N, C-alpha and C positions, 0 to 999 in steps of 0.2 A: 381230435383240439388238443394242443402239445402239452403237455405237463409243466408247470413251472416251480416246481414245490426244491427241487435241487438247487431252481438259480437263486430261490429266496433263501434259501437255509445257506447256501453260502455266504452271503454278507453277516446273517447271524453268527458264523463260527467264526467270519474273521474278528466281528467285536467283540467278542466272548475273548478272545486269544488275544486282541490290546487288552479289552477290561484286567485280562491276569496281568499282563505285562507293567500295566499304567500302576495295580496292584504291590508288584514285585518291586517296582522303582520305587513309591511314596512310601513302601516299606520298611527300604534300603535306605534312603533318605532318614527317615524318621531313629533308625537304629546308630545313624553317624553324628543325628544331633542328640541323642540321649548320649551315647559315648561324649561327645565335648560338653554336654552339660553338666556329664558327671565331672570335668576334668577340671571347668572354670568353677564348678562348687565342691569343692574337694575339702577346703576348711569346714565347710556348713555339714557337707553331709557323711563325713567319716565321723562327728562328734554323734550326730543323731544315730547311724547304724549303730556305734558300740552302746551310745545309750538304748537302746533296744535290745539290742545283747543281753546287755547288764538287767534290764528290766525282767525280761524272758527268764532269766537263767535264778533272781531271787526272788521268782513274784511263787514258786511253790511252798518258798520258807514263808514269808510274809502270807501267806493262803492259810500254812500253820498257824503260823500267830493270830493270826484274826478270829482262828475258831476257837482259840482258847483264851480268847478276852484284847489279845492285843490291837488295839487301834492300827489301821496300815501305813496313815502315815507314820506314826512315831515308832512301826519295825525299822519301814522306808529310810527315818532319817537317820535311826539309829547304825544302820547297814552301807547309810553312804559316808557317815561319818566315819564309820573303821574305815573303808577301803581308802579316804583322803586323810586319813594316822597312818595307815599302814604304808601309802607313797610316800608322805614326809617322812617318818621314820625311816624307812626303807633308799629313802633320796640322800637323807643325814649322814646313814651311816657307810653308804658307801661313795660318796662327793670326795673324802679325802680319799682313800686306796685309788679312784677312780682318774682324781687327778694325774696322780704321782703317776698311774700307768701312762696317762694319755702325754705328760711331760719327760717321762723316759723314751718315749718310744724311736726316737734318735738313735739312742745311745743303746735300745736293743736292738735295733737293726743291722748296728753294726757289729754286734757282738752275736746275731743270730749268724749274719754274713762270714763272719772270722769263722766261728762251729762250724758250718757245712766246708767249710774247703776241703776238709777231706774228704770229703762224698766229691765235691764237686770237681777238683783237681783232676781224679783219675780220670772222670769222664773227659776232662776238657784234655788231658792229654790221647786221649784214643780218638776224640775227635781232629785234634791237629794231626794224628798217624793217618787217621780214614780220607784227610782231604789231601796228605801228601803222597800218598796212593791214588789218588783222583787227578792228582794234576800229573802223575806221569815223573815225578821227582825233577818237576821245573826249580830253577831259582828262587829263593825265598824274597822276599821283598827285601829293602833296604834297612839296614837296619835302624835308621836314624827315623822313618816314615814313622808317623804315631794315628795309632787309632782311636779316637773318640767317640765315645759310647755316651749315650744320655737314656739314664733309666730312672723308672719311678720309682718313688721309694715304696717297699711292699708292707712295711709293717702298718705305716700311718693308714693305706687302702684298706687293710683289713679290720683297723680303728675309724673306720667312718661312721658305723654308728651311733660311737660315743661322742662323736660330735654335731649329730645330725642336729638340726635347727632346733630350739628350745619350745617351737609352736607347738608339738604334739605335745609337750606340757600341758600345757593352757586348754589345747581338743582334749585332755584327757579329762580335765577338771571341769571343763564344761559339759564332757559324755554322763561327769558323772551327778553335774547338778540337775541332767534333764533325766536320767534315769531317776532318781529322786522324784519328779515331779510325778516319772511316769508310774513307779510304783508304791506311790502315797495315793494315784488316782483310783485306788481298786477294781474296780469292773467299770469304768467308767467310760475307758476304751471299747472295751469289749462292748456294752451296751447298746454306745453310736454307732458298731459295727452290724453289731444286730438289729437294732432300730432301721438301718439302711437298707435290710433286704425285705422283696415284698412280699414275699408269701412267710405262713406259716411253716413251711416245711423247709422255705431256705434260712429262712429263722432258725430249723433244727440241725440243720448240718452245717452253718457258718458257726452255732455254737459249738457243735460235736470237732468239727474241723481245728479251731481255736484252741482248746483246749489240746486234742493229740499236741497240734505243736508246739502248744508253751511245754504238756507232760516231756514230750521225746526231746525236744532241743537243751530245753530245763536239765535234764538228766547227761546226756550226752555232753554238755559244755561242763556241768560240775566235775563231773568223770573225770573230763580231759583235763581241766587244770588240779583236779588235786594229782593225777598221774606222771603230769609235768613236774607239779612241786616236790612229787618222791623220786624222781629222777634229780630234779636240782638238788635237794638235798643227798642224794648217793653220790653223786659226780664230786659236790662241791666237798663233801667228805672224805671221799677216795683221795683227792688232789690234796689234800692239807694233808692225812698220814702219808700219800708221796713224797711234801716236804715242802707243795708250792704255798706261798704264802694265797692271802686274801682269799680264804675258800668262801667267804661269805659273796663277797664280789662274783667269785668263779660259779655260787651254785644259785644266785639269782640270775647270771647272766644265762646258762642251761636250760633256766625253765624258762626265761621270756623266749629263746630259741628255738626252742621244742613246738613252742605252737608254730613256726614256718616249717612246712614241710619238703623235706630234702635238702633244703638249700642250708637250714638253721642249723641243723647235726653236724653238717659238712662245716661251716664257717668257727664253731662252736669246737670242734675237732680242730682245725688249723688254728686257731687261737691258741689252744693248750698245747698243740706240738711245739709253736715259736716259742710261746714263754718256758715250755722246759727244757727246749734244747737251749734256751738259754742259762737256767736258772743251775742245770745237774753239768758236771762235767763228763761224766758218760753220757756217750749218744744212745749209745742200749737201754741203759736205766730212764731218760729222757723222756724215751720212745713208749714207756710202759703207761705213764699220762693219758696221751690220745688213745691208746689201748686200750686204757680203761672206760673212758668218755662211750669209745665205739662200742665196748662190750654195754655199756650201762641200756644203752639207746638200743642193741640189736634187739636184748631182753625187753626190752617193754616193747617194741615193734613185732615181735613174734612170738611172745607169751602173753605177756602182761593185759596190751591193748588188744586182740582181738577176743582174751578170753573173757573182757570187763565190759564193753565197748557192745553196743547192742551191736549184731550181725544184719539187722537191717537198716542200719545206714553205712555199711558200709560203700566207700566210693573207691571206684578204680584210678589209677594212678593217673590216667591221660586227663583226667578229669580234672584231679587235683593242680596237675601243670600248668593245664589251660587255664584254670583258676588264676592259678599264682600270679602267673603273667601278664595275665591281664587286667587283675586288681593293682598288682606293682606298677605295673606300667601309669594306670589312672588315676591310684590314690598314695603309691608311693609305700613306705613301710609301712602305714598304719590299712592299707588296701592288702598287703602284704600279711597281717594278726587276722583279718576280719577274714580272708578271704575262705578259708575252712569254714567256719561257723557259717556263713553266708551258704553254702556249696551242703551242707548239710540240713538247714534250714530250706532250702532249696529240696531236697532228697525227702523229706518229711511232709512239706506241701506233695511234692508226686506220688507220695504213697498214699494219700488221703484225700486224691484229686484225680477224675479218671481224667479229664483233658493233659492232664500233665504224664500219662501213664509212660508215654514216648522220653520224655525227658528225662523220665525216673528210672527208665531200662537201660538208657546211656547213660545214666552219672553208678547206674547199678557193679558191683566190684565182678557179679556173677551177672551171666545169661540168662537172661528170664525165664521163668518154666514153660514149657511147652506141651503139658499134658493136658487131658481130654480131662481130665478131674481139677484140676488148675483153670482149664476155659470155662467150664460149667458153673466154676463156684465164682467165676470172675460177672457171669450174664446174670447170676443167681441173685449176686449184692449191685449189682450195678446201680438198680434204680436205690439203694437207700445212699448211696455215695456221693459226695458232691459234682 
């Protein structure tokens, strides 16, 4: 009697392949839909994400004050008012210098181009000689011919962030107001999440995960903010001592730009270089300003941050650049600012959730340990993690 088992198994294998392809296709469609939703709902999602990050950052302080008899709504309201007043005071103090800076952008550009002629003219002569040699000594073009060059203004392009739509200011205000309610709610959000867990074991795991994310993300963001503030003070003070005006504006600008990985310090150094070249007569002395900026940022990146920030949360540069590019494309300047905090939050989740271990290994700065001891320890505590 013939065996029909292989013939019966063949359709099942084909069905599995079709099923996998269908799942893959649906996953791709879902990912595209999520990205389009993130773009369409940018004005809503950016304040919500910023509010959640603010609430996570200040929640340990609110908890510490609650243990000493201060009600969470009162401490949350105080922190929110302090943030709003700080933003208003900083905006008022910087509005005058920033307005003058933007108004002087055309004259600054002309002065910068004039100052840089001593560098560009020799290069242009070398380029002309090279072109003459390549052309084999052919006759030059007629003297009456004119060359029309259309160029974009360089300085206003560097100052694009200063004229960015004021809608982001309203988004920041909305984020602070929403974070006020999140912080004032106390443990309400945690209780709702834990209540949604089906079993007691899941409730315990969720509670441990929430406390771990709160503790590590809050510590990271607090430390990062303090480091960036110190960098802003150091650079602003140094530029003022060199002779650049508006040291407060430079300090705040450096503080904000230092939250943006790679591109922020580069843009800040370029702006400092342009302003210094226009301000000072000597090109060599003018270059001291961007050199000071680069020195402070290098010390912060190579010495201070690795020593102060947790090495468990170190993320490789490829992941940072990918997150930076994606969130900049999806959410604009708001996405640029929150890209690294969101990546750090994902890294914390990956450290405490076994199912995200692959994601955590991809984000890690160093390769995961492959020793037998680490493997055994991972297997031993697998049942205790989510």
